C-alpha positions as CSV (number, residue, x, y, z in Angstrom):
1,M,-0.1,-0.1,0.3
2,T,1.3,3.5,-1.0
3,S,1.9,5.9,2.3
4,T,0.5,9.3,2.3
5,A,4.5,10.2,2.6
6,D,5.6,8.3,-0.4
7,A,3.2,9.7,-2.7
8,E,4.0,13.2,-1.6
9,A,7.5,12.3,-2.1
10,A,6.4,12.0,-6.0
11,A,4.0,14.5,-6.2
12,N,6.3,16.5,-9.0
13,E,6.6,13.7,-11.1
14,L,2.7,13.0,-11.8
15,T,0.7,14.0,-14.6
16,P,-2.3,16.2,-13.5
17,L,-5.6,14.3,-13.3
18,A,-7.4,16.1,-16.0
19,D,-4.6,16.3,-18.2
20,Y,-4.3,12.3,-17.9
21,L,-8.0,11.9,-18.4
22,G,-8.6,14.7,-21.0
23,S,-5.7,12.6,-23.2
24,V,-7.7,9.1,-22.6
25,L,-11.1,10.2,-23.3
26,R,-9.9,12.0,-27.0
27,R,-8.8,8.5,-28.1
28,L,-12.2,7.0,-27.5
29,R,-15.5,7.1,-30.2
30,P,-19.1,5.9,-29.4
31,L,-19.8,2.8,-30.4
32,P,-22.2,2.5,-33.6
33,P,-26.4,3.1,-32.7
34,L,-28.0,-0.4,-32.3
35,D,-31.5,-0.8,-34.3
36,L,-33.7,-3.0,-31.8
37,D,-36.8,-4.8,-32.0
38,L,-39.3,-3.0,-29.2
39,T,-39.6,-6.6,-27.4
40,Q,-35.7,-5.9,-26.6
41,A,-35.7,-2.1,-26.2
42,Y,-36.0,-1.9,-22.4
43,G,-33.3,-0.7,-20.4
44,N,-31.0,1.1,-23.2
45,V,-30.9,4.3,-23.7
46,L,-32.2,6.2,-27.1
47,A,-30.0,7.5,-29.7
48,Q,-32.8,8.9,-32.1
49,D,-35.7,11.0,-30.7
50,V,-38.7,8.6,-31.1
51,V,-42.0,10.3,-33.2
52,A,-45.3,8.8,-32.8
53,A,-45.8,7.1,-36.4
54,H,-49.8,7.1,-35.5
55,A,-52.2,8.9,-33.6
56,Y,-53.2,7.5,-30.4
57,P,-56.2,6.4,-29.9
58,A,-56.0,5.8,-33.4
59,F,-59.9,6.2,-33.7
60,D,-62.7,7.6,-31.8
61,Q,-63.5,5.2,-29.0
62,A,-65.5,4.7,-26.2
63,A,-63.6,5.2,-23.0
64,I,-66.1,3.3,-20.4
65,D,-68.6,1.1,-20.5
66,G,-72.3,2.4,-21.4
67,Y,-74.3,3.9,-23.9
68,A,-73.3,5.5,-27.1
69,A,-75.3,8.5,-28.0
70,R,-76.1,11.7,-29.1
71,W,-75.5,14.4,-26.8
72,E,-79.0,16.1,-28.1
73,D,-80.7,13.0,-27.3
74,V,-80.1,12.6,-23.7
75,A,-79.9,16.2,-22.5
76,A,-83.3,16.1,-21.2
77,A,-82.9,13.5,-18.7
78,S,-82.0,14.6,-14.8
79,A,-81.7,13.0,-11.6
80,S,-83.1,13.7,-8.1
81,L,-80.4,15.4,-6.2
82,D,-79.8,11.6,-3.9
83,G,-79.3,10.4,-7.2
84,A,-82.6,8.4,-7.5
85,P,-84.3,8.1,-10.7
86,R,-86.8,10.3,-11.6
87,A,-89.7,10.0,-14.4
88,S,-88.0,12.7,-16.2
89,G,-85.9,10.3,-17.7
90,V,-85.1,9.9,-21.6
91,R,-85.6,6.6,-23.2
92,L,-83.6,5.5,-26.2
93,N,-83.7,2.5,-28.5
94,V,-80.4,0.1,-28.3
95,V,-79.6,-0.7,-32.1
96,G,-76.9,-2.9,-31.5
97,D,-74.0,-4.2,-29.3
98,L,-70.0,-2.7,-30.2
99,G,-67.1,-4.4,-28.5
100,A,-63.3,-3.7,-28.6
101,A,-63.0,-6.1,-31.9
102,S,-66.1,-4.8,-33.5
103,W,-64.9,-3.1,-37.3
104,R,-67.7,-2.7,-39.3
105,P,-68.6,1.5,-39.3
106,V,-72.1,2.3,-38.1
107,R,-74.1,5.5,-37.5
108,L,-76.9,6.4,-34.8
109,T,-80.1,8.2,-35.6
110,A,-82.6,10.2,-33.6
111,G,-83.8,8.7,-30.8
112,T,-81.2,5.6,-31.0
113,C,-78.1,4.4,-29.3
114,F,-75.6,1.6,-29.3
115,S,-74.6,-0.6,-26.0
116,V,-70.6,0.0,-26.3
117,A,-67.8,-1.7,-24.2
118,A,-64.4,0.6,-22.9
119,G,-62.3,0.5,-26.0
120,A,-65.2,-0.1,-28.7
121,P,-65.0,2.2,-31.8
122,L,-67.8,5.0,-31.9
123,P,-70.5,4.9,-34.2
124,A,-70.5,7.9,-36.0
125,A,-72.4,11.2,-34.6
126,A,-72.0,9.6,-31.2
127,D,-70.7,12.5,-29.0
128,V,-71.2,11.0,-25.5
129,V,-71.2,7.8,-23.5
130,V,-73.6,7.5,-21.1
131,P,-72.4,4.9,-17.8
132,V,-74.3,2.1,-17.3
133,E,-75.3,3.2,-13.7
134,W,-77.1,6.1,-14.9
135,T,-79.7,4.2,-16.8
136,D,-82.1,0.8,-16.0
137,Q,-79.2,-1.1,-18.3
138,G,-82.0,-1.9,-21.0
139,M,-81.2,-4.0,-23.8
140,A,-83.6,-3.3,-26.3
141,A,-84.2,-0.1,-25.0
142,V,-82.7,2.2,-22.5
143,E,-84.1,5.0,-20.0
144,I,-81.4,7.1,-19.2
145,F,-81.5,9.5,-16.1
146,Q,-79.2,11.5,-16.1
147,A,-77.5,13.6,-19.0
148,P,-73.1,13.6,-19.3
149,K,-71.8,16.6,-20.0
150,R,-71.4,16.5,-24.2
151,G,-67.9,14.7,-24.6
152,Y,-68.3,12.6,-21.5
153,G,-67.0,8.8,-21.5
154,L,-65.3,8.7,-25.3
155,R,-62.0,9.7,-26.3
156,R,-61.0,11.1,-29.9
157,A,-58.6,9.8,-32.5
158,G,-55.4,11.5,-31.4
159,E,-56.6,13.0,-28.3
160,E,-53.5,11.9,-26.2
161,L,-51.2,11.9,-29.2
162,P,-51.2,13.1,-32.6
163,A,-49.3,11.7,-35.0
164,G,-45.9,13.3,-35.3
165,T,-45.5,14.0,-31.6
166,L,-42.2,13.2,-30.2
167,L,-42.4,10.8,-27.8
168,A,-38.9,11.1,-26.6
169,R,-35.6,12.2,-27.1
170,A,-32.5,11.0,-27.8
171,G,-30.6,10.1,-24.4
172,T,-33.9,8.9,-22.9
173,E,-34.1,5.4,-20.9
174,I,-36.6,3.1,-22.2
175,N,-38.8,2.4,-19.4
176,P,-41.8,0.0,-19.8
177,A,-44.2,2.8,-19.9
178,L,-42.3,4.0,-22.7
179,V,-42.4,0.8,-24.5
180,A,-46.1,0.5,-24.4
181,V,-46.5,4.3,-25.7
182,F,-44.0,3.4,-28.7
183,A,-46.1,0.0,-29.4
184,A,-49.7,2.3,-29.2
185,T,-48.2,4.7,-31.9
186,G,-46.6,2.2,-34.5
187,I,-43.4,2.1,-33.2
188,G,-42.1,-1.2,-33.9
189,H,-38.3,-0.6,-33.8
190,V,-35.8,2.0,-32.1
191,V,-32.6,3.0,-32.4
192,V,-30.3,3.0,-29.1
193,R,-27.3,3.6,-27.9
194,S,-24.8,0.1,-27.9
195,S,-24.4,-1.0,-24.6
196,P,-20.4,-1.5,-24.1
197,R,-19.4,-4.8,-23.6
198,V,-16.9,-4.7,-20.9
199,V,-14.8,-7.8,-19.8
200,V,-12.8,-7.7,-16.3
201,V,-9.6,-9.4,-15.6
202,A,-7.7,-9.6,-12.3
203,T,-4.1,-10.7,-12.6
204,G,-1.7,-11.7,-10.0
205,D,0.2,-15.3,-8.8
206,E,-1.3,-14.4,-4.9
207,L,-4.6,-14.5,-6.1
208,V,-7.2,-16.9,-5.1
209,D,-10.9,-17.3,-5.7
210,V,-13.8,-16.0,-3.3
211,G,-15.0,-18.5,-0.2
212,R,-11.6,-19.2,1.2
213,A,-9.6,-17.4,3.9
214,S,-6.3,-15.7,2.9
215,Q,-3.3,-17.3,3.7
216,P,0.2,-15.8,3.7
217,G,1.1,-15.0,0.3
218,Q,-2.4,-15.5,-1.0
219,V,-5.1,-12.5,-1.3
220,V,-8.9,-13.1,-2.4
221,D,-9.7,-11.6,-5.1
222,A,-12.3,-8.7,-4.8
223,N,-11.1,-6.6,-7.6
224,S,-12.7,-8.8,-10.5
225,H,-16.1,-9.3,-9.1
226,A,-16.5,-5.7,-7.6
227,L,-15.3,-3.9,-10.9
228,T,-17.8,-6.4,-12.8
229,A,-20.6,-4.7,-10.6
230,A,-19.0,-1.3,-11.2
231,A,-19.5,-1.7,-15.0
232,V,-22.8,-3.1,-14.9
233,E,-23.9,-0.1,-12.6
234,A,-22.2,2.4,-15.7
235,G,-24.6,0.4,-18.1
236,A,-21.9,-2.2,-19.7
237,M,-22.7,-6.2,-20.2
238,A,-19.9,-6.9,-18.1
239,Y,-17.9,-10.2,-18.1
240,R,-15.7,-11.4,-15.6
241,V,-13.2,-13.7,-16.7
242,G,-11.7,-14.5,-13.2
243,I,-7.6,-14.6,-12.1
244,C,-5.1,-14.9,-14.5
245,D,-1.7,-15.8,-13.3
246,D,1.8,-13.7,-14.1
247,D,2.7,-16.2,-16.7
248,P,3.4,-13.7,-19.6
249,E,2.0,-16.0,-22.5
250,G,-0.7,-17.2,-20.9
251,L,-1.8,-13.3,-20.0
252,R,-1.0,-12.2,-23.5
253,G,-3.2,-15.4,-25.1
254,L,-5.8,-14.2,-22.8
255,L,-6.0,-10.7,-23.7
256,E,-5.9,-11.8,-27.4
257,D,-9.0,-14.2,-26.9
258,Q,-11.0,-11.5,-25.0
259,T,-10.6,-9.1,-27.8
260,L,-13.4,-10.7,-29.9
261,R,-16.0,-10.3,-27.6
262,A,-14.9,-7.0,-25.8
263,D,-15.7,-3.1,-26.3
264,L,-13.2,-2.3,-23.2
265,I,-10.9,-4.6,-21.2
266,V,-10.5,-3.8,-17.5
267,T,-7.6,-5.4,-15.8
268,T,-6.3,-4.9,-12.2
269,G,-2.9,-5.5,-10.9
270,G,0.4,-5.1,-12.0
271,T,0.8,-1.8,-13.0
272,G,3.5,-0.9,-11.1
273,T,7.3,-1.8,-11.8
274,G,7.9,-4.2,-9.0
275,P,9.4,-8.0,-10.4
276,G,5.8,-9.4,-10.1
277,D,4.2,-6.6,-12.0
278,M,3.5,-8.7,-15.3
279,M,0.9,-6.7,-17.1
280,R,3.0,-3.5,-17.1
281,R,6.2,-5.9,-18.4
282,I,4.1,-7.4,-21.0
283,L,2.0,-4.3,-22.8
284,S,4.7,-1.8,-22.3
285,R,6.7,-3.6,-24.8
286,R,3.9,-4.1,-27.4
287,D,4.8,-1.1,-29.5
288,G,3.9,1.2,-27.7
289,A,-0.2,0.4,-27.8
290,V,-0.6,0.7,-24.1
291,T,1.6,3.5,-22.2
292,F,1.3,3.4,-18.4
293,Q,1.7,7.0,-16.2
294,S,1.9,8.4,-13.2
295,V,-1.2,10.4,-12.2
296,A,-1.6,13.0,-9.4
297,L,-4.4,10.9,-8.2
298,Y,-4.6,9.5,-4.7
299,P,-5.1,6.6,-4.3
300,G,-3.6,4.6,-7.1
301,T,-1.0,6.6,-9.0
302,T,0.0,4.6,-11.8
303,L,-2.9,3.9,-14.4
304,G,-2.9,2.0,-17.9
305,F,-4.5,2.8,-20.8
306,G,-3.9,2.0,-24.7
307,T,-5.1,-0.8,-27.1
308,V,-4.5,-4.5,-27.8
309,G,-5.5,-6.8,-30.7
310,G,-5.9,-6.6,-34.1
311,E,-9.7,-4.6,-33.7
312,E,-7.0,-2.6,-31.2
313,V,-9.8,-2.9,-28.1
314,P,-9.4,-0.1,-25.7
315,I,-7.6,-1.2,-22.4
316,V,-7.5,0.3,-18.8
317,C,-5.3,-1.0,-16.3
318,L,-6.1,-0.2,-13.0
319,P,-4.1,-0.9,-9.6
320,G,-4.1,-4.0,-7.3
321,E,-5.5,-2.9,-4.0
322,P,-8.7,-3.1,-4.1
323,A,-9.8,0.4,-2.9
324,A,-7.4,2.2,-5.4
325,A,-9.2,0.0,-8.3
326,L,-12.6,0.9,-7.5
327,I,-11.4,4.7,-7.3
328,G,-9.3,4.1,-10.4
329,F,-12.5,2.7,-12.2
330,E,-14.4,5.9,-11.1
331,V,-11.9,7.9,-12.1
332,L,-11.2,6.3,-15.6
333,A,-13.0,3.5,-16.9
334,R,-16.2,4.5,-16.2
335,P,-15.7,7.8,-17.7
336,A,-14.8,5.6,-20.7
337,I,-18.0,3.2,-20.7
338,Q,-20.2,6.4,-20.5
339,L,-18.1,7.7,-23.2
340,L,-18.3,4.3,-25.7
341,A,-22.0,4.2,-24.7
342,G,-22.6,7.8,-26.1
343,A,-24.1,9.2,-22.8
344,E,-23.6,12.9,-21.9
345,P,-22.1,13.7,-19.6
346,V,-19.4,11.2,-19.0
347,F,-18.8,12.0,-15.4
348,R,-20.9,11.4,-12.4
349,P,-22.7,15.0,-11.0
350,S,-20.6,16.7,-8.5
351,V,-21.9,19.2,-5.6
352,R,-20.2,21.7,-3.5
353,A,-20.9,20.5,0.2
354,H,-19.8,21.9,3.6
355,L,-17.4,20.2,5.3
356,L,-18.3,18.7,8.7
357,E,-14.6,17.4,9.9
358,T,-10.7,18.5,9.2
359,V,-9.2,15.8,6.7
360,P,-5.4,16.1,5.4
361,S,-4.4,15.2,2.0
362,P,-1.5,14.8,0.3
363,A,0.4,17.6,-1.4
364,G,0.3,17.4,-5.3
365,L,-2.2,14.7,-5.3
366,R,-5.9,14.9,-6.0
367,E,-7.5,13.0,-3.4
368,F,-11.0,11.1,-3.5
369,R,-12.2,10.2,-0.1
370,P,-15.1,8.1,0.7
371,A,-17.9,10.1,2.2
372,H,-21.4,10.5,3.2
373,V,-23.4,13.5,1.6
374,A,-26.3,14.8,3.0
375,E,-29.0,17.5,1.8
376,R,-29.4,20.4,4.2
377,R,-32.7,22.0,5.4
378,G,-33.1,25.4,3.4
379,G,-30.4,24.0,1.0
380,G,-27.2,23.1,0.0
381,Y,-25.1,20.1,1.2
382,T,-23.0,18.5,3.7
383,V,-20.3,15.9,3.6
384,Q,-19.3,13.8,6.1
385,P,-15.8,11.7,5.4
386,L,-15.9,8.1,6.4
387,P,-13.2,6.7,8.8
388,G,-10.2,5.4,7.6
389,G,-9.6,7.3,4.4
390,P,-9.8,6.3,1.0
391,Y,-7.9,2.8,1.4
392,T,-10.9,1.6,3.2
393,M,-13.3,-0.5,1.3
394,S,-15.7,-1.0,4.3
395,G,-15.9,3.2,3.6
396,L,-16.1,2.6,-0.2
397,A,-19.1,0.4,0.7
398,E,-20.9,2.9,2.6
399,A,-20.3,6.1,0.9
400,N,-23.1,7.8,-1.3
401,G,-19.9,10.4,-2.7
402,L,-16.4,10.7,-2.8
403,L,-14.9,13.8,-1.7
404,V,-12.5,15.6,-4.0
405,L,-9.4,17.1,-2.5
406,G,-7.2,19.0,-5.2
407,E,-3.8,18.9,-5.7
408,K,-3.1,22.2,-3.8
409,V,-4.8,21.0,-0.7
410,T,-3.2,19.7,2.4
411,T,-5.3,20.6,4.8
412,A,-9.2,20.7,4.4
413,T,-10.8,22.5,7.3
414,A,-14.3,21.9,8.8
415,G,-16.7,24.2,7.7
416,S,-14.8,24.7,4.0
417,T,-16.8,24.3,1.0
418,V,-15.5,21.7,-1.1
419,D,-16.3,19.3,-4.1
420,V,-18.3,15.8,-3.6
421,L,-18.9,13.4,-6.8
422,L,-22.2,12.0,-5.7
423,L,-22.8,8.5,-6.8
424,D,-25.8,6.3,-7.5
425,R,-26.7,5.2,-3.9
426,R,-29.6,5.9,-1.5
427,R,-28.8,5.7,2.3
């Protein structure tokens, strides 16, 4: 684990985080849009605006069960104050029944009505549907005791959504209700942003699978599980490959194989300069396609980025320390996924917040510290740093924000205003 003192000593040789991120993201391009059948569209983000092909409702129809009539024929009906029938009701001949599946056009004449079910097409000349409970429910003839207002109980063609209506803009996530709107207005296919396929690989001879306790010389692989979950949360289709030993040929072969199903590869471990840091050794020698940079980031100063394979699939290389890997994912891999998906903005939202506790920060490094953010009564936010600092996984698990302290900050005092990245969690 890198100490604060070591981080400060190396700070003068580090690339500013903003410069590094800019150089990486400029090399990425959004994936091509994808045309999907409506049945597969849920959860995707629209790449194009969607306009109603047809009106909804598509035809004049009954909104309730009742009797479709001409308002002028029922206007004289009345009811007593307590709702009991009176003799002044109107009697109409029932000339037919119309259900939702009726299709033959029919027309009302004076003194007649049709019994209709909700969703049934209205007969021509009908401009009111009288509820069943306002009648004697007659079959050949019906007595109407109360007259609704003109237009009651019916829906006109295009009343809710005329043809040509903008149903949803590009960038909208498709939910079940939106699927219903698209279907009802004649939309069978939509163009969406492709969800990036992200492959996650953990490297290191010391790694062992979950379900067993660590022994000296062994570390349980938490990273590949955590980063796969983080990629899914970022909107990717994520695949966890699991553990790859520090075997040069095996690692090269694995990366080559994974380029066939990946839009982005995320690795963890082996980014340093030690004897066991095989990821850096292997990828740094491949025609400079992947570079490892010392970045002014705390925790985890060393990040790698480049491309692998004949298809030049982007690869992000993160540190092996779990908290540093998760912070590195938030800072670098998550924006890369968002950019590949065509999302805007690519970064998480941030707020300015009132700091509740004084915290130190290493000079020359941009620190990301787990914190709890809360809204204040009357507006604004407060932020409470969580115990243990940025290297604690338990702190990250509890955090709903990341306190961001800039390179020039060595002490952030209680009561000062600081930047906080908001995580997609509710506490």
